[in-house]
C-alpha positions as CSV (number, residue, x, y, z in Angstrom):
1,M,62.8,80.6,-171.2
2,R,59.8,78.6,-171.6
3,H,57.5,77.3,-174.6
4,L,54.2,76.0,-175.0
5,I,54.1,73.0,-177.1
6,T,51.6,70.9,-175.4
7,P,48.7,72.1,-172.8
8,L,50.7,69.7,-170.3
9,D,53.7,72.2,-170.4
10,F,51.8,74.1,-167.8
11,T,50.7,72.7,-164.5
12,T,47.2,72.8,-163.1
13,E,48.4,75.6,-160.6
14,E,50.1,77.4,-163.5
15,L,46.8,77.1,-165.5
16,E,45.0,78.7,-162.5
17,R,47.4,81.6,-162.4
18,L,47.0,82.1,-166.3
19,F,43.2,82.0,-166.4
20,D,43.3,84.5,-163.1
21,L,45.5,86.9,-165.2
22,A,43.3,86.2,-168.4
23,N,40.1,87.2,-166.5
24,D,42.0,90.2,-165.1
25,I,42.8,91.2,-168.5
26,E,39.2,90.8,-169.4
27,N,38.1,93.2,-166.7
28,N,41.0,95.6,-166.6
29,K,42.0,95.6,-170.3
30,E,43.6,99.3,-170.0
31,K,45.9,98.1,-167.4
32,Y,47.5,95.9,-169.8
33,A,47.4,98.1,-172.8
34,K,51.3,98.8,-173.1
35,K,52.7,95.8,-171.4
36,C,54.2,94.9,-174.5
37,E,55.5,98.1,-175.7
38,G,58.7,97.7,-177.8
39,K,58.0,93.5,-178.3
40,I,57.3,91.8,-181.4
41,L,55.5,88.6,-182.0
42,A,56.1,86.6,-185.2
43,T,53.1,84.6,-186.6
44,C,54.5,81.7,-188.7
45,F,51.3,80.0,-190.2
46,Y,52.4,77.1,-192.7
47,E,48.7,76.3,-192.9
48,P,45.5,78.3,-193.1
49,S,44.1,79.9,-190.2
50,T,41.8,82.7,-189.3
51,R,40.6,82.6,-185.8
52,T,44.0,81.4,-184.3
53,R,46.5,83.8,-186.4
54,L,44.2,86.8,-186.1
55,S,43.5,86.0,-182.3
56,F,47.3,86.1,-181.7
57,E,47.7,89.1,-183.8
58,S,45.0,90.9,-181.8
59,A,46.2,89.9,-178.6
60,M,49.6,91.4,-179.1
61,L,48.3,94.7,-180.7
62,Q,46.2,94.7,-177.7
63,L,49.4,94.4,-175.2
64,G,50.9,97.5,-177.2
65,G,53.1,95.5,-179.2
66,E,53.8,94.5,-182.9
67,V,53.3,91.6,-185.3
68,L,55.2,90.0,-188.2
69,G,54.9,86.8,-190.2
70,F,53.5,85.1,-192.9
71,S,50.0,83.4,-193.5
72,D,50.9,80.5,-195.7
73,A,54.0,78.4,-196.3
74,G,53.9,79.5,-200.1
75,S,54.8,83.1,-199.0
76,S,57.9,81.9,-196.8
77,S,61.3,80.6,-197.7
78,A,59.7,76.9,-197.0
79,A,58.7,77.2,-200.7
80,K,62.2,77.0,-201.4
81,G,63.2,74.4,-199.2
82,E,64.1,76.0,-196.1
83,S,63.8,74.0,-192.5
84,V,61.6,74.9,-189.9
85,S,64.9,75.0,-187.6
86,D,66.4,77.5,-190.0
87,T,63.4,79.6,-190.2
88,I,63.0,79.8,-186.3
89,R,66.7,80.7,-185.8
90,M,66.2,83.5,-188.5
91,I,62.9,84.6,-186.9
92,S,64.5,84.5,-183.4
93,A,66.8,87.4,-184.6
94,Y,63.7,89.4,-185.7
95,T,61.0,88.9,-183.0
96,D,60.5,88.1,-179.1
97,I,58.0,85.5,-179.3
98,C,56.8,83.4,-182.1
99,A,53.2,81.3,-182.5
100,M,54.0,78.8,-185.3
101,R,51.3,76.6,-187.0
102,H,52.3,73.6,-189.1
103,P,51.0,70.8,-190.8
104,K,53.4,68.3,-189.5
105,E,53.0,66.5,-186.4
106,G,56.1,67.7,-183.9
107,S,57.1,70.8,-186.1
108,A,56.6,72.9,-182.8
109,M,58.8,71.0,-180.9
110,V,61.5,71.1,-183.6
111,A,61.0,75.0,-183.6
112,A,61.1,75.1,-179.9
113,T,64.6,73.1,-179.7
114,A,66.2,75.5,-182.3
115,A,64.8,78.6,-181.0
116,S,66.3,81.5,-178.6
117,I,62.8,83.1,-178.3
118,P,59.7,81.4,-176.7
119,V,57.6,79.5,-179.0
120,I,53.9,78.7,-179.0
121,N,52.5,75.8,-181.0
122,A,49.3,77.1,-182.8
123,G,48.5,73.8,-184.1
124,D,50.8,71.1,-185.5
125,G,49.0,68.6,-187.7
126,G,46.5,66.2,-186.5
127,H,48.4,66.3,-183.3
128,Q,48.4,69.3,-180.6
129,H,46.4,72.6,-180.3
130,P,47.5,73.8,-177.0
131,T,45.9,77.4,-177.1
132,Q,42.7,76.4,-178.4
133,T,42.7,73.9,-175.3
134,L,43.6,77.2,-173.0
135,T,40.7,78.7,-174.6
136,D,38.4,76.0,-174.0
137,L,39.6,75.7,-170.2
138,L,39.1,79.5,-169.6
139,T,35.8,79.3,-171.2
140,I,34.4,76.5,-169.0
141,R,36.1,78.0,-166.0
142,S,34.7,81.3,-166.6
143,L,31.1,80.1,-167.3
144,K,30.8,77.1,-165.2
145,K,32.9,78.3,-162.6
146,R,35.0,75.3,-162.1
147,L,37.1,72.7,-164.3
148,D,35.9,69.3,-162.3
149,N,32.9,67.3,-161.6
150,F,31.1,67.2,-165.2
151,T,30.4,65.1,-168.0
152,I,31.7,66.2,-171.3
153,G,30.5,64.8,-174.5
154,L,33.0,65.3,-177.6
155,C,30.9,65.0,-180.9
156,G,32.1,64.7,-184.6
157,D,35.7,64.1,-186.0
158,L,37.4,62.5,-182.9
159,K,39.9,60.8,-185.0
160,F,41.8,63.7,-186.7
161,G,40.8,66.8,-184.2
162,R,43.7,67.9,-182.8
163,T,41.5,70.4,-180.5
164,V,39.8,67.0,-179.1
165,H,42.9,65.3,-178.5
166,S,44.6,68.4,-176.7
167,L,41.4,69.1,-174.4
168,I,41.0,65.4,-173.4
169,N,44.7,65.4,-172.1
170,A,44.2,68.8,-170.5
171,L,40.8,67.7,-168.5
172,V,42.2,64.2,-167.4
173,R,44.1,66.2,-164.6
174,Y,40.9,67.3,-163.0
175,P,38.9,65.2,-160.7
176,N,35.5,63.5,-161.6
177,I,35.6,64.1,-165.2
178,T,33.5,61.6,-167.4
179,F,33.9,61.6,-171.2
180,V,31.2,60.7,-173.9
181,F,32.8,60.1,-177.1
182,I,30.0,60.8,-179.9
183,S,31.6,59.7,-183.6
184,P,31.0,57.3,-186.4
185,E,33.1,54.3,-186.5
186,E,35.5,55.8,-189.2
187,L,36.2,58.8,-187.0
188,R,36.4,57.5,-183.4
189,I,39.0,58.4,-180.9
190,P,42.3,56.8,-181.0
191,D,43.3,53.8,-179.2
192,Y,46.0,55.4,-177.5
193,I,43.5,57.8,-175.9
194,I,41.5,54.9,-175.1
195,D,44.4,53.1,-173.4
196,M,45.4,56.1,-171.3
197,L,41.9,56.8,-170.1
198,K,41.8,53.1,-168.8
199,E,45.2,53.4,-167.4
200,K,44.2,56.1,-165.5
201,E,40.9,54.5,-164.6
202,I,38.8,57.6,-165.9
203,P,35.2,56.8,-166.8
204,F,34.2,57.1,-170.6
205,K,31.9,55.6,-173.1
206,E,31.7,55.6,-176.9
207,V,28.4,56.0,-178.6
208,I,27.1,56.8,-182.3
209,R,23.9,58.5,-181.8
210,L,23.8,62.4,-180.2
211,E,20.4,62.0,-179.0
212,D,21.2,59.0,-176.7
213,V,23.5,60.8,-174.4
214,M,22.2,64.5,-174.6
215,P,20.3,64.3,-171.2
216,E,23.5,63.5,-169.4
217,L,25.8,66.1,-170.9
218,D,27.2,69.1,-168.9
219,L,29.1,70.4,-171.8
220,L,28.7,69.3,-175.6
221,Y,32.1,69.9,-177.6
222,M,31.1,69.9,-181.2
223,T,33.7,69.4,-184.1
224,R,33.6,69.7,-187.9
225,V,34.6,66.7,-190.1
226,Q,37.7,68.1,-191.7
227,R,37.8,67.9,-195.1
228,E,41.7,68.6,-195.2
229,R,42.5,65.5,-193.2
230,F,40.8,63.1,-195.6
231,F,42.6,60.8,-198.1
232,N,39.4,61.0,-200.6
233,E,36.7,63.3,-201.0
234,Q,34.4,60.2,-201.3
235,D,34.8,59.4,-197.5
236,Y,34.5,63.2,-196.7
237,V,31.1,63.5,-198.5
238,R,29.8,60.5,-196.8
239,L,30.5,61.7,-193.2
240,K,30.4,65.4,-193.6
241,D,26.5,65.7,-192.1
242,F,26.8,62.8,-189.8
243,Y,26.0,65.2,-187.0
244,I,24.0,68.6,-187.0
245,L,23.1,69.8,-183.6
246,D,19.7,71.7,-184.1
247,K,16.6,73.0,-181.8
248,E,15.2,69.7,-181.3
249,K,18.4,68.1,-180.1
250,M,18.6,71.0,-177.6
251,I,15.6,70.3,-176.1
252,L,16.6,67.2,-174.8
253,A,19.7,68.9,-173.1
254,K,20.0,70.2,-169.7
255,P,19.0,73.7,-169.1
256,D,22.8,74.8,-168.0
257,M,24.5,72.6,-170.7
258,L,27.2,74.6,-172.5
259,V,28.0,74.1,-176.3
260,L,31.6,74.7,-177.3
261,H,33.1,74.5,-180.7
262,P,36.7,75.3,-181.8
263,L,35.4,76.8,-185.2
264,P,35.1,77.0,-187.9
265,R,31.7,75.9,-188.1
266,V,30.7,74.3,-191.3
267,N,26.9,72.9,-190.9
268,E,27.5,70.4,-187.6
269,I,25.8,73.4,-185.6
270,S,22.6,74.8,-187.0
271,V,22.4,78.7,-186.9
272,E,19.3,78.6,-185.1
273,V,21.1,77.2,-182.2
274,D,23.2,80.6,-181.9
275,Q,20.4,82.2,-180.2
276,D,20.2,79.5,-177.5
277,P,21.8,81.0,-174.2
278,R,23.7,77.8,-173.9
279,A,25.7,78.4,-177.2
280,A,29.2,79.5,-176.0
281,Y,31.1,79.1,-179.1
282,F,31.3,83.0,-179.9
283,K,32.1,83.7,-176.4
284,Q,35.3,81.1,-176.9
285,V,36.4,83.3,-179.6
286,Q,36.6,86.3,-177.2
287,Y,38.3,84.3,-174.4
288,G,40.5,83.0,-176.8
289,V,42.2,86.5,-177.1
290,Y,42.4,86.8,-173.3
291,V,43.9,83.9,-172.7
292,R,46.5,84.5,-175.7
293,M,47.2,87.9,-174.0
294,A,47.9,86.2,-170.7
295,L,50.0,83.5,-172.4
296,I,52.2,86.1,-174.0
297,L,52.6,88.1,-170.9
298,T,53.8,84.9,-169.1
299,L,56.2,83.6,-171.7
300,L,57.6,87.3,-171.9
301,E,57.8,87.5,-168.3
302,L,56.1,90.2,-168.0
303,V,54.0,89.9,-165.3
């Protein structure tokens, strides 16, 4: 039995097979429409989510399976003090596979240790968000036809952004990737990631102005400043509008640069950019369903 707790739980070769399966699902939906008949997915979301939870539910339903679960901790026995370990043991008796989101780092690993079914980490605090990373990688591979030899700019909240941390850890396994970290000083990338890049001798630089590096990017990964990660409202208000991607900045970019965003968007990407053919963030949403379908099938050993 396997789990997905971090993006590194799958080798790059296993990821290639997973992405091939996701692309096959994209092109042959009817072929997979009954693969999960008789199977139940539990969605245990202790933290608010729209895209991730509905994406998992859509994935399982499109595979012919069923879904049960809860969408916030207040509607579960966690409100009575039940531990994650006890909850997952109980869920294991009801379902075949579980997707869990929790505000506390390491909670998915705790669940996986106690579970008798596969556990998928759907986000644990500011730590990891592996299925978003799989979505990002599938989007890049599908639209760029490669997962190597590019310069990627990561912009916005690089301190608390679990999607950023997961993506960096996944991309360092591919050759000739250069990272450009674009953030205010208060939201700069954590030191442990900088240390890891230095140790692996992977090129990177840190800048504050997005305009200064737009011409050199093959990919731009925008993130929102996350209100829920701040300890006080004043700091959030001061930093929330630090970066806004608009038409003027897009003029500086390469003709084939892709703009990605894990969503939800607040105002860091102007809606006028949505019409630009380089805007790929809504395509990401669809790829997220395909990759979660492929992941469910893989962990349930149905392919």
